[in-house]
N, C-alpha and C positions, 0 to 999 in steps of 0.2 A: 903383471903390471903394464907391460907394453901392449898386451891385447886389450886391456881395459882402456888405455889411452886411444887405441885405434877404434874401438867401439864408440867411445865418446865422440871422436871426430866424425865418425860415420853418422851417428845420430844427429849431431849438429848440422852436418851437411844436408841430410834429408829434411830436417826441419827448415833450414834456410831455403831449400828448393820449394817446399810447400807453402812458404809464407811470402812468395814473390807477388808483387802487384803486377799491373799491366806492364808489359815490356816496351810497348810502343815501337815494336820492331817491324821491319818491312822485308819481305822476301821478294827480291827482284825477279823478273822473268828468267834470267839466266840461271839463277839458283834453283828456281822451280823446275826448269827443264832438266837440270842436272840431277835433281832428286827423282824426277819421273824416269829418266834414262836409267838410273841405278836400280830402281824398282823393277823396270821392265827387263833389264839384264839379269837380275836375280831370278825373276820368274822364268825366263827362257833357259837359264842354266839348270834350274830345278827340273823343268820339263825334259831337257836334253839328257840329264843324268839320272832320271827317276829310277831306272832299274838298278843302277849301282847304289844309289842312296837307300833304296828299299832292301837290297841284299845286305848292305853294311849294317843297317839297323837290325834286321832280323838275325844276323849272325852274332852281333855283339850284345844285343839286349834280350834276345829270346832263345839263346843257346841252351840254357839250363832246362827250360821246359821242353825243348825238342829232344834233348838227351834223355830226360826222364821218360818221355813217351816211347822212345826207341827201346829203352831197357825194359819197359813194361810189355812191349810187343814180343820180345824175344823169350820171355819166360813162359 
């Protein structure tokens, strides 16, 4: 029952977001600069830690395929 209510609220929220007319909003230069700075910082962080990110993903998501290929080589 509680899950159904949560799903109903989620569907209503998505529908309300999709039915929005023009917001007539304005992003001032300070906000635009802050967004640009955040994007650039995220890009630099990914570049700086690329090796660690790649190792983490390969260990946690591709471990089973690596283990099965190792066991196949030893037979």
